[in-house]
N, C-alpha and C positions, 0 to 999 in steps of 0.2 A: 829571771822572770818572777813576778810576785806570786805568792801563794794565793790560789783562788779564794780561800776562806778569808784572807785579809781583804781582798777586793770586795767580797760580799759584805763584810762589816763596814767598810768605807761607804759602800753604796747604801746600806740601810741607814747609816748615820746622816748621809746627805739628804735622804728622803724624810727624816724626822722634821716635823713642823709643829708649831704651836701658834696657830693663826691669831688667837686672842692676845697672847703675849707679844707677838710681833707687831700687832696693831697698836698696842699700848706703847711699845718702844718708838714707833713712828710718831705717835701723838705727843709723847713726853720724852723726847730723846735726851734731854739734858738732866732729867731726874734719875737719881740712882735707884729708887725703889723698884721700878719695873725691870731694870737691868739685873738687880740682885735676884728677883723672882725668876727671871730667865736663866740666870747663872745656876740657880738651884735646880731648875728643870733640866738643864743640860747636864749638870753633874750627876743627877740621879740616873741618867742614861749613859754614864761613863764617857761623856763628850768633854774633851779637854778645854773646849772653849769656855765652859763654866768656870773652870779654875782661872783661866785668863781674865775673865771679867772680874772675878773676886780679887785677883792681884791688882788689876787696874783700879778697882775701888779702894783697895788698901793704899795704893800709891797716891791716889788723889785726895784721900781724906785723913791720912795719918802723917804725922811728922816723922820722916824717915831718919833712922840712925845712919851715921856715916858709912857703915858697912852695907847698907841697903841701897845706897845711891848708885 
């Protein structure tokens, strides 16, 4: 069984919302700037999705070395 404190952290993270940022993402879904702002917001709250967005940005905008492919 999962530790109740872990469940509480997961529940709190699921409730975190940023309506203004989310609205911008819907309006400009193909622009990186709102996504990077959202990534920072998530990272500041220790949400791993922020790192995932940053990695996706790196992959999409940087020429990857062979060991990164």
